[in-house]
PyMOL Python script that loads the backbone (N, CA, C, O; Angstrom):
from pymol import cmd

cmd.read_pdbstr("""\
ATOM      1  N   SER A   1      59.383  68.751 115.894  1.00  0.00           N
ATOM      2  CA  SER A   1      60.101  68.234 115.254  1.00  0.00           C
ATOM      3  C   SER A   1      61.522  69.146 114.804  1.00  0.00           C
ATOM      4  O   SER A   1      61.812  70.318 115.046  1.00  0.00           O
ATOM      5  N   LYS A   2      62.215  68.141 114.094  1.00  0.00           N
ATOM      6  CA  LYS A   2      63.436  68.918 113.287  1.00  0.00           C
ATOM      7  C   LYS A   2      64.586  68.296 111.910  1.00  0.00           C
ATOM      8  O   LYS A   2      65.156  67.343 111.378  1.00  0.00           O
ATOM      9  N   SER A   3      64.253  70.046 111.945  1.00  0.00           N
ATOM     10  CA  SER A   3      64.241  70.846 110.340  1.00  0.00           C
ATOM     11  C   SER A   3      64.986  69.914 109.403  1.00  0.00           C
ATOM     12  O   SER A   3      65.396  68.971 110.080  1.00  0.00           O
ATOM     13  N   GLU A   4      65.363  69.770 108.027  1.00  0.00           N
ATOM     14  CA  GLU A   4      66.699  69.624 107.599  1.00  0.00           C
ATOM     15  C   GLU A   4      67.475  70.583 107.299  1.00  0.00           C
ATOM     16  O   GLU A   4      66.884  71.641 107.513  1.00  0.00           O
ATOM     17  N   ALA A   5      68.890  70.806 106.763  1.00  0.00           N
ATOM     18  CA  ALA A   5      69.534  72.494 106.212  1.00  0.00           C
ATOM     19  C   ALA A   5      70.313  71.289 105.390  1.00  0.00           C
ATOM     20  O   ALA A   5      70.577  70.087 105.362  1.00  0.00           O
ATOM     21  N   ASN A   6      70.458  72.489 104.784  1.00  0.00           N
ATOM     22  CA  ASN A   6      71.630  71.496 103.518  1.00  0.00           C
ATOM     23  C   ASN A   6      72.382  72.436 103.821  1.00  0.00           C
ATOM     24  O   ASN A   6      72.043  73.609 103.976  1.00  0.00           O
ATOM     25  N   GLY A   7      74.005  71.746 103.978  1.00  0.00           N
ATOM     26  CA  GLY A   7      75.228  72.328 103.227  1.00  0.00           C
ATOM     27  C   GLY A   7      76.659  71.433 103.315  1.00  0.00           C
ATOM     28  O   GLY A   7      76.766  70.219 103.143  1.00  0.00           O
ATOM     29  N   SER A   8      77.728  72.403 103.637  1.00  0.00           N
ATOM     30  CA  SER A   8      78.167  71.237 102.981  1.00  0.00           C
ATOM     31  C   SER A   8      79.743  70.888 104.082  1.00  0.00           C
ATOM     32  O   SER A   8      79.887  71.823 104.870  1.00  0.00           O
ATOM     33  N   VAL A   9      80.664  69.974 104.220  1.00  0.00           N
ATOM     34  CA  VAL A   9      82.200  69.539 104.740  1.00  0.00           C
ATOM     35  C   VAL A   9      82.692  69.075 103.793  1.00  0.00           C
ATOM     36  O   VAL A   9      82.490  68.227 102.924  1.00  0.00           O
ATOM     37  N   GLU A  10      83.707  70.109 104.254  1.00  0.00           N
ATOM     38  CA  GLU A  10      85.082  70.094 103.526  1.00  0.00           C
ATOM     39  C   GLU A  10      86.265  69.486 103.518  1.00  0.00           C
ATOM     40  O   GLU A  10      87.009  70.367 103.089  1.00  0.00           O
ATOM     41  N   VAL A  11      87.224  68.091 103.814  1.00  0.00           N
ATOM     42  CA  VAL A  11      87.791  67.520 104.487  1.00  0.00           C
ATOM     43  C   VAL A  11      89.084  67.880 103.223  1.00  0.00           C
ATOM     44  O   VAL A  11      88.994  67.263 102.162  1.00  0.00           O
ATOM     45  N   VAL A  12      90.029  68.698 103.375  1.00  0.00           N
ATOM     46  CA  VAL A  12      90.844  69.609 102.516  1.00  0.00           C
ATOM     47  C   VAL A  12      92.564  68.723 103.236  1.00  0.00           C
ATOM     48  O   VAL A  12      92.930  69.014 104.375  1.00  0.00           O
ATOM     49  N   GLU A  13      93.149  68.003 102.620  1.00  0.00           N
ATOM     50  CA  GLU A  13      94.805  67.555 102.829  1.00  0.00           C
ATOM     51  C   GLU A  13      95.627  68.423 102.829  1.00  0.00           C
ATOM     52  O   GLU A  13      95.319  69.208 101.932  1.00  0.00           O
ATOM     53  N   THR A  14      96.883  68.871 103.537  1.00  0.00           N
ATOM     54  CA  THR A  14      97.523  69.663 103.895  1.00  0.00           C
ATOM     55  C   THR A  14      98.941  69.487 104.346  1.00  0.00           C
ATOM     56  O   THR A  14      98.941  68.798 105.366  1.00  0.00           O
ATOM     57  N   PRO A  15     100.617  69.974 103.846  1.00  0.00           N
ATOM     58  CA  PRO A  15     101.152  69.214 104.449  1.00  0.00           C
ATOM     59  C   PRO A  15     101.251  69.081 105.635  1.00  0.00           C
ATOM     60  O   PRO A  15     101.944  68.091 105.867  1.00  0.00           O
ATOM     61  N   SER A  16     100.843  69.673 106.718  1.00  0.00           N
ATOM     62  CA  SER A  16     100.515  69.985 108.694  1.00  0.00           C
ATOM     63  C   SER A  16     100.103  68.944 108.957  1.00  0.00           C
ATOM     64  O   SER A  16     100.657  68.249 109.808  1.00  0.00           O
ATOM     65  N   GLY A  17      98.637  68.411 108.068  1.00  0.00           N
ATOM     66  CA  GLY A  17      97.821  67.754 108.289  1.00  0.00           C
ATOM     67  C   GLY A  17      96.434  67.799 107.858  1.00  0.00           C
ATOM     68  O   GLY A  17      96.488  68.290 106.731  1.00  0.00           O
ATOM     69  N   VAL A  18      95.325  67.575 108.117  1.00  0.00           N
ATOM     70  CA  VAL A  18      94.319  67.983 107.684  1.00  0.00           C
ATOM     71  C   VAL A  18      93.466  69.398 107.941  1.00  0.00           C
ATOM     72  O   VAL A  18      93.410  69.944 109.043  1.00  0.00           O
ATOM     73  N   LYS A  19      92.579  70.073 106.307  1.00  0.00           N
ATOM     74  CA  LYS A  19      91.519  70.923 107.434  1.00  0.00           C
ATOM     75  C   LYS A  19      90.446  70.679 107.198  1.00  0.00           C
ATOM     76  O   LYS A  19      90.033  70.054 106.222  1.00  0.00           O
ATOM     77  N   ILE A  20      89.518  71.386 108.523  1.00  0.00           N
ATOM     78  CA  ILE A  20      88.389  70.587 107.854  1.00  0.00           C
ATOM     79  C   ILE A  20      87.406  72.032 107.028  1.00  0.00           C
ATOM     80  O   ILE A  20      88.179  72.962 106.798  1.00  0.00           O
ATOM     81  N   PHE A  21      86.427  72.238 106.731  1.00  0.00           N
ATOM     82  CA  PHE A  21      85.868  72.961 106.073  1.00  0.00           C
ATOM     83  C   PHE A  21      84.060  73.349 106.232  1.00  0.00           C
ATOM     84  O   PHE A  21      83.337  73.380 105.237  1.00  0.00           O
ATOM     85  N   VAL A  22      83.589  73.597 107.516  1.00  0.00           N
ATOM     86  CA  VAL A  22      82.033  73.414 107.408  1.00  0.00           C
ATOM     87  C   VAL A  22      80.861  74.346 106.725  1.00  0.00           C
ATOM     88  O   VAL A  22      80.640  74.423 107.934  1.00  0.00           O
ATOM     89  N   GLN A  23      80.211  74.870 106.255  1.00  0.00           N
ATOM     90  CA  GLN A  23      79.514  75.599 105.738  1.00  0.00           C
ATOM     91  C   GLN A  23      77.774  75.279 105.687  1.00  0.00           C
ATOM     92  O   GLN A  23      77.278  74.538 104.839  1.00  0.00           O
ATOM     93  N   LEU A  24      77.068  75.903 106.632  1.00  0.00           N
ATOM     94  CA  LEU A  24      75.645  76.276 106.954  1.00  0.00           C
ATOM     95  C   LEU A  24      74.896  77.295 106.638  1.00  0.00           C
ATOM     96  O   LEU A  24      74.112  77.694 107.499  1.00  0.00           O
ATOM     97  N   PRO A  25      74.927  77.740 105.779  1.00  0.00           N
ATOM     98  CA  PRO A  25      74.510  78.914 105.625  1.00  0.00           C
ATOM     99  C   PRO A  25      73.137  79.751 105.750  1.00  0.00           C
ATOM    100  O   PRO A  25      72.797  80.934 105.801  1.00  0.00           O
ATOM    101  N   LYS A  26      72.444  78.274 105.773  1.00  0.00           N
ATOM    102  CA  LYS A  26      70.775  78.621 106.199  1.00  0.00           C
ATOM    103  C   LYS A  26      70.827  79.020 108.403  1.00  0.00           C
ATOM    104  O   LYS A  26      69.968  79.668 109.000  1.00  0.00           O
ATOM    105  N   LEU A  27      71.951  78.437 108.975  1.00  0.00           N
ATOM    106  CA  LEU A  27      72.040  78.184 110.067  1.00  0.00           C
ATOM    107  C   LEU A  27      73.522  79.581 110.386  1.00  0.00           C
ATOM    108  O   LEU A  27      74.522  79.784 109.697  1.00  0.00           O
ATOM    109  N   PRO A  28      73.104  80.229 111.572  1.00  0.00           N
ATOM    110  CA  PRO A  28      74.120  80.374 112.807  1.00  0.00           C
ATOM    111  C   PRO A  28      75.581  80.316 112.221  1.00  0.00           C
ATOM    112  O   PRO A  28      75.848  79.746 111.163  1.00  0.00           O
ATOM    113  N   GLU A  29      76.297  80.822 112.841  1.00  0.00           N
ATOM    114  CA  GLU A  29      77.618  80.334 111.908  1.00  0.00           C
ATOM    115  C   GLU A  29      78.511  79.271 113.539  1.00  0.00           C
ATOM    116  O   GLU A  29      79.536  78.590 113.494  1.00  0.00           O
ATOM    117  N   TYR A  30      77.192  79.669 115.293  1.00  0.00           N
ATOM    118  CA  TYR A  30      77.743  78.393 115.817  1.00  0.00           C
ATOM    119  C   TYR A  30      77.397  77.137 115.499  1.00  0.00           C
ATOM    120  O   TYR A  30      78.206  76.305 115.909  1.00  0.00           O
ATOM    121  N   HIS A  31      76.139  76.550 114.694  1.00  0.00           N
ATOM    122  CA  HIS A  31      76.006  75.414 114.280  1.00  0.00           C
ATOM    123  C   HIS A  31      77.422  74.983 113.242  1.00  0.00           C
ATOM    124  O   HIS A  31      78.085  73.994 113.553  1.00  0.00           O
ATOM    125  N   GLU A  32      77.652  75.493 112.489  1.00  0.00           N
ATOM    126  CA  GLU A  32      79.223  75.039 111.859  1.00  0.00           C
ATOM    127  C   GLU A  32      80.297  74.814 112.807  1.00  0.00           C
ATOM    128  O   GLU A  32      81.250  74.119 112.454  1.00  0.00           O
ATOM    129  N   ALA A  33      80.256  75.373 114.094  1.00  0.00           N
ATOM    130  CA  ALA A  33      81.541  75.248 114.383  1.00  0.00           C
ATOM    131  C   ALA A  33      81.121  74.492 115.727  1.00  0.00           C
ATOM    132  O   ALA A  33      82.097  74.547 116.474  1.00  0.00           O
ATOM    133  N   MET A  34      80.004  73.766 116.378  1.00  0.00           N
ATOM    134  CA  MET A  34      79.303  73.173 116.857  1.00  0.00           C
ATOM    135  C   MET A  34      80.181  71.411 115.988  1.00  0.00           C
ATOM    136  O   MET A  34      80.754  70.415 116.427  1.00  0.00           O
ATOM    137  N   LEU A  35      79.833  71.873 114.797  1.00  0.00           N
ATOM    138  CA  LEU A  35      79.769  70.292 113.790  1.00  0.00           C
ATOM    139  C   LEU A  35      81.304  69.876 113.675  1.00  0.00           C
ATOM    140  O   LEU A  35      81.992  68.859 113.764  1.00  0.00           O
ATOM    141  N   ARG A  36      81.423  71.010 113.468  1.00  0.00           N
ATOM    142  CA  ARG A  36      83.079  71.502 113.572  1.00  0.00           C
ATOM    143  C   ARG A  36      83.410  69.943 114.353  1.00  0.00           C
ATOM    144  O   ARG A  36      83.324  68.728 114.177  1.00  0.00           O
ATOM    145  N   ASP A  37      83.960  71.253 115.585  1.00  0.00           N
ATOM    146  CA  ASP A  37      84.095  70.268 116.600  1.00  0.00           C
ATOM    147  C   ASP A  37      83.782  68.633 117.509  1.00  0.00           C
ATOM    148  O   ASP A  37      84.462  68.077 118.371  1.00  0.00           O
ATOM    149  N   ALA A  38      83.120  68.431 117.183  1.00  0.00           N
ATOM    150  CA  ALA A  38      82.224  67.605 117.142  1.00  0.00           C
ATOM    151  C   ALA A  38      83.182  66.042 116.162  1.00  0.00           C
ATOM    152  O   ALA A  38      83.618  64.963 116.565  1.00  0.00           O
ATOM    153  N   LEU A  39      83.145  66.702 114.813  1.00  0.00           N
ATOM    154  CA  LEU A  39      83.609  66.056 113.698  1.00  0.00           C
ATOM    155  C   LEU A  39      85.277  65.828 114.376  1.00  0.00           C
ATOM    156  O   LEU A  39      85.588  64.764 114.909  1.00  0.00           O
ATOM    157  N   LEU A  40      86.064  66.775 114.275  1.00  0.00           N
ATOM    158  CA  LEU A  40      86.906  66.765 114.890  1.00  0.00           C
ATOM    159  C   LEU A  40      86.919  66.149 116.845  1.00  0.00           C
ATOM    160  O   LEU A  40      87.820  66.904 117.209  1.00  0.00           O
ATOM    161  N   ARG A  41      86.654  65.605 117.739  1.00  0.00           N
ATOM    162  CA  ARG A  41      86.349  64.852 118.884  1.00  0.00           C
ATOM    163  C   ARG A  41      86.265  63.316 118.610  1.00  0.00           C
ATOM    164  O   ARG A  41      86.584  62.442 119.416  1.00  0.00           O
ATOM    165  N   LYS A  42      85.500  63.012 116.589  1.00  0.00           N
ATOM    166  CA  LYS A  42      85.277  62.043 116.988  1.00  0.00           C
ATOM    167  C   LYS A  42      86.127  61.448 116.224  1.00  0.00           C
ATOM    168  O   LYS A  42      85.657  60.355 115.907  1.00  0.00           O
ATOM    169  N   LEU A  43      87.368  61.657 115.670  1.00  0.00           N
ATOM    170  CA  LEU A  43      87.469  61.676 114.508  1.00  0.00           C
ATOM    171  C   LEU A  43      89.189  61.662 115.658  1.00  0.00           C
ATOM    172  O   LEU A  43      90.302  61.936 115.211  1.00  0.00           O
ATOM    173  N   ARG A  44      89.031  61.458 116.414  1.00  0.00           N
ATOM    174  CA  ARG A  44      90.528  61.843 117.668  1.00  0.00           C
ATOM    175  C   ARG A  44      90.024  60.507 118.388  1.00  0.00           C
ATOM    176  O   ARG A  44      90.659  59.466 118.561  1.00  0.00           O
ATOM    177  N   ASP A  45      88.772  60.802 118.745  1.00  0.00           N
ATOM    178  CA  ASP A  45      88.208  59.525 119.766  1.00  0.00           C
ATOM    179  C   ASP A  45      88.905  57.648 118.913  1.00  0.00           C
ATOM    180  O   ASP A  45      89.250  56.601 119.460  1.00  0.00           O
ATOM    181  N   GLU A  46      88.811  58.116 117.235  1.00  0.00           N
ATOM    182  CA  GLU A  46      88.480  56.150 116.488  1.00  0.00           C
ATOM    183  C   GLU A  46      90.112  56.579 115.440  1.00  0.00           C
ATOM    184  O   GLU A  46      90.564  55.967 114.473  1.00  0.00           O
ATOM    185  N   TYR A  47      90.655  57.852 116.138  1.00  0.00           N
ATOM    186  CA  TYR A  47      91.920  57.676 115.135  1.00  0.00           C
ATOM    187  C   TYR A  47      93.696  58.215 115.986  1.00  0.00           C
ATOM    188  O   TYR A  47      94.759  58.738 115.649  1.00  0.00           O
ATOM    189  N   GLY A  48      93.108  57.712 117.071  1.00  0.00           N
ATOM    190  CA  GLY A  48      94.149  58.801 118.527  1.00  0.00           C
ATOM    191  C   GLY A  48      94.709  60.989 117.815  1.00  0.00           C
ATOM    192  O   GLY A  48      94.451  61.928 117.063  1.00  0.00           O
ATOM    193  N   PRO A  49      95.465  60.504 118.762  1.00  0.00           N
ATOM    194  CA  PRO A  49      96.099  62.392 118.403  1.00  0.00           C
ATOM    195  C   PRO A  49      96.910  61.878 116.958  1.00  0.00           C
ATOM    196  O   PRO A  49      97.324  60.731 116.789  1.00  0.00           O
ATOM    197  N   PRO A  50      97.031  62.976 115.992  1.00  0.00           N
ATOM    198  CA  PRO A  50      97.487  63.251 115.482  1.00  0.00           C
ATOM    199  C   PRO A  50      98.997  62.571 114.705  1.00  0.00           C
ATOM    200  O   PRO A  50      98.997  61.562 115.410  1.00  0.00           O
ATOM    201  N   PRO A  51      99.823  62.444 114.110  1.00  0.00           N
ATOM    202  CA  PRO A  51     100.263  62.123 113.779  1.00  0.00           C
ATOM    203  C   PRO A  51     101.670  63.064 114.326  1.00  0.00           C
ATOM    204  O   PRO A  51     101.363  64.102 113.740  1.00  0.00           O
ATOM    205  N   ARG A  52     102.793  63.359 114.934  1.00  0.00           N
ATOM    206  CA  ARG A  52     103.829  64.561 115.139  1.00  0.00           C
ATOM    207  C   ARG A  52     104.537  64.520 113.810  1.00  0.00           C
ATOM    208  O   ARG A  52     104.632  63.663 112.931  1.00  0.00           O
ATOM    209  N   ALA A  53     104.946  65.597 113.950  1.00  0.00           N
ATOM    210  CA  ALA A  53     105.452  66.671 112.540  1.00  0.00           C
ATOM    211  C   ALA A  53     107.110  66.074 112.563  1.00  0.00           C
ATOM    212  O   ALA A  53     107.892  66.135 113.512  1.00  0.00           O
ATOM    213  N   PRO A  54     107.342  65.504 111.238  1.00  0.00           N
ATOM    214  CA  PRO A  54     108.461  65.461 110.688  1.00  0.00           C
ATOM    215  C   PRO A  54     110.078  65.907 111.558  1.00  0.00           C
ATOM    216  O   PRO A  54     110.590  66.542 110.636  1.00  0.00           O
ATOM    217  N   LYS A  55     110.810  65.940 112.361  1.00  0.00           N
ATOM    218  CA  LYS A  55     111.693  66.873 112.550  1.00  0.00           C
ATOM    219  C   LYS A  55     112.687  67.118 111.354  1.00  0.00           C
ATOM    220  O   LYS A  55     113.538  66.331 110.939  1.00  0.00           O
ATOM    221  N   PRO A  56     112.396  68.370 110.893  1.00  0.00           N
ATOM    222  CA  PRO A  56     113.035  69.175 109.984  1.00  0.00           C
ATOM    223  C   PRO A  56     114.854  69.058 109.089  1.00  0.00           C
ATOM    224  O   PRO A  56     115.059  70.251 108.862  1.00  0.00           O
ATOM    225  N   PRO A  57     115.446  68.692 108.831  1.00  0.00           N
ATOM    226  CA  PRO A  57     116.625  68.242 108.317  1.00  0.00           C
ATOM    227  C   PRO A  57     117.382  69.255 109.117  1.00  0.00           C
ATOM    228  O   PRO A  57     116.971  70.408 109.247  1.00  0.00           O
ATOM    229  N   PRO A  58     118.308  68.890 109.564  1.00  0.00           N
ATOM    230  CA  PRO A  58     119.876  70.432 110.648  1.00  0.00           C
ATOM    231  C   PRO A  58     120.267  71.176 108.994  1.00  0.00           C
ATOM    232  O   PRO A  58     120.233  70.519 107.954  1.00  0.00           O
ATOM    233  N   ASP A  59     120.562  72.395 109.055  1.00  0.00           N
ATOM    234  CA  ASP A  59     120.396  73.315 108.408  1.00  0.00           C
ATOM    235  C   ASP A  59     122.305  72.780 107.491  1.00  0.00           C
ATOM    236  O   ASP A  59     123.149  72.347 108.275  1.00  0.00           O
ATOM    237  N   LYS A  60     122.732  72.894 105.865  1.00  0.00           N
ATOM    238  CA  LYS A  60     123.291  72.670 105.832  1.00  0.00           C
ATOM    239  C   LYS A  60     124.315  73.851 106.243  1.00  0.00           C
ATOM    240  O   LYS A  60     123.992  74.699 107.074  1.00  0.00           O
ATOM    241  N   PRO A  61     125.109  73.846 105.838  1.00  0.00           N
ATOM    242  CA  PRO A  61     126.283  74.882 105.993  1.00  0.00           C
ATOM    243  C   PRO A  61     126.351  76.476 104.926  1.00  0.00           C
ATOM    244  O   PRO A  61     126.770  76.123 103.824  1.00  0.00           O
ATOM    245  N   LYS A  62     126.175  77.476 104.931  1.00  0.00           N
ATOM    246  CA  LYS A  62     126.146  77.883 103.281  1.00  0.00           C
ATOM    247  C   LYS A  62     127.407  78.176 103.002  1.00  0.00           C
ATOM    248  O   LYS A  62     128.314  78.717 103.634  1.00  0.00           O
ATOM    249  N   SER A  63     127.317  77.784 102.084  1.00  0.00           N
ATOM    250  CA  SER A  63     128.115  78.300 100.887  1.00  0.00           C
ATOM    251  C   SER A  63     128.764  80.354 100.364  1.00  0.00           C
ATOM    252  O   SER A  63     128.118  80.867  99.451  1.00  0.00           O
ATOM    253  N   PRO A  64     129.629  81.000 100.840  1.00  0.00           N
ATOM    254  CA  PRO A  64     130.022  82.230 100.654  1.00  0.00           C
ATOM    255  C   PRO A  64     129.249  82.062  98.932  1.00  0.00           C
ATOM    256  O   PRO A  64     129.180  81.259  98.001  1.00  0.00           O
ATOM    257  N   PRO A  65     128.621  83.890  99.473  1.00  0.00           N
ATOM    258  CA  PRO A  65     128.145  84.045  98.128  1.00  0.00           C
ATOM    259  C   PRO A  65     128.159  83.991  96.656  1.00  0.00           C
ATOM    260  O   PRO A  65     126.995  84.365  96.515  1.00  0.00           O
ATOM    261  N   LYS A  66     128.614  83.800  95.340  1.00  0.00           N
ATOM    262  CA  LYS A  66     129.259  84.781  94.352  1.00  0.00           C
ATOM    263  C   LYS A  66     130.049  85.756  94.494  1.00  0.00           C
ATOM    264  O   LYS A  66     129.505  86.582  95.227  1.00  0.00           O
ATOM    265  N   GLY A  67     131.318  86.175  94.085  1.00  0.00           N
ATOM    266  CA  GLY A  67     132.144  86.738  93.972  1.00  0.00           C
ATOM    267  C   GLY A  67     132.819  86.986  95.112  1.00  0.00           C
ATOM    268  O   GLY A  67     133.909  87.541  94.976  1.00  0.00           O
ATOM    269  N   GLU A  68     132.403  86.681  96.363  1.00  0.00           N
ATOM    270  CA  GLU A  68     133.201  86.679  97.706  1.00  0.00           C
ATOM    271  C   GLU A  68     134.384  85.555  97.549  1.00  0.00           C
ATOM    272  O   GLU A  68     134.601  84.555  96.864  1.00  0.00           O
ATOM    273  N   PRO A  69     134.784  86.027  98.199  1.00  0.00           N
ATOM    274  CA  PRO A  69     136.189  84.660  98.712  1.00  0.00           C
ATOM    275  C   PRO A  69     135.425  83.363  99.507  1.00  0.00           C
ATOM    276  O   PRO A  69     134.221  83.199  99.305  1.00  0.00           O
ATOM    277  N   SER A  70     135.833  82.858 100.010  1.00  0.00           N
ATOM    278  CA  SER A  70     136.460  81.958 100.524  1.00  0.00           C
ATOM    279  C   SER A  70     137.009  81.576 101.640  1.00  0.00           C
ATOM    280  O   SER A  70     136.255  81.886 102.562  1.00  0.00           O
ATOM    281  N   ASP A  71     137.550  81.277 101.856  1.00  0.00           N
ATOM    282  CA  ASP A  71     138.154  80.917 103.520  1.00  0.00           C
ATOM    283  C   ASP A  71     139.642  80.152 102.992  1.00  0.00           C
ATOM    284  O   ASP A  71     140.659  80.427 103.629  1.00  0.00           O
ATOM    285  N   GLU A  72     139.700  79.555 102.264  1.00  0.00           N
ATOM    286  CA  GLU A  72     140.488  78.940 101.495  1.00  0.00           C
ATOM    287  C   GLU A  72     141.179  79.464 100.137  1.00  0.00           C
ATOM    288  O   GLU A  72     142.087  79.089  99.395  1.00  0.00           O
ATOM    289  N   THR A  73     140.414  80.357 100.195  1.00  0.00           N
ATOM    290  CA  THR A  73     141.301  81.437  98.738  1.00  0.00           C
ATOM    291  C   THR A  73     141.925  81.892  99.918  1.00  0.00           C
ATOM    292  O   THR A  73     142.968  81.348 100.282  1.00  0.00           O
ATOM    293  N   ASP A  74     141.178  83.281 100.889  1.00  0.00           N
ATOM    294  CA  ASP A  74     141.640  84.174 101.721  1.00  0.00           C
ATOM    295  C   ASP A  74     142.984  83.494 102.009  1.00  0.00           C
ATOM    296  O   ASP A  74     143.874  84.112 101.426  1.00  0.00           O
ATOM    297  N   ARG A  75     143.496  82.349 102.761  1.00  0.00           N
ATOM    298  CA  ARG A  75     144.324  81.535 103.411  1.00  0.00           C
ATOM    299  C   ARG A  75     145.500  81.306 101.877  1.00  0.00           C
ATOM    300  O   ARG A  75     146.704  81.120 102.054  1.00  0.00           O
ATOM    301  N   ASN A  76     144.978  81.357 100.698  1.00  0.00           N
ATOM    302  CA  ASN A  76     145.805  81.092 100.492  1.00  0.00           C
ATOM    303  C   ASN A  76     146.882  82.235  99.399  1.00  0.00           C
ATOM    304  O   ASN A  76     147.896  81.823  98.834  1.00  0.00           O
ATOM    305  N   ARG A  77     146.547  83.177  99.333  1.00  0.00           N
ATOM    306  CA  ARG A  77     146.538  84.859  99.316  1.00  0.00           C
ATOM    307  C   ARG A  77     147.570  84.756 100.183  1.00  0.00           C
ATOM    308  O   ARG A  77     148.659  85.060  99.698  1.00  0.00           O
ATOM    309  N   GLY A  78     147.565  84.473 101.138  1.00  0.00           N
ATOM    310  CA  GLY A  78     149.420  85.330 102.356  1.00  0.00           C
ATOM    311  C   GLY A  78     150.052  84.674 102.129  1.00  0.00           C
ATOM    312  O   GLY A  78     151.199  84.744 102.570  1.00  0.00           O
TER     313      GLY A  78
END
""", "prot")
cmd.dss("prot")
cmd.show_as("cartoon", "prot")
cmd.util.cbc("prot")
cmd.orient("prot")
């Protein structure tokens, strides 16, 4: 017969997706890994693969640090 075990499952949203934490304190760690992997597989089967991360915006040109002349001020001196 199967016995009951107390534990917790946390699903935490992050900027890059979701993290799943499984804790089963009275069972070996491999039980946590099996439950986590099965849950991830079920989510992928039902919802499909996670969406791709959006591309970061292109870098803006850097302005010269304060106190240092820019190219334009050098041209005006000559």
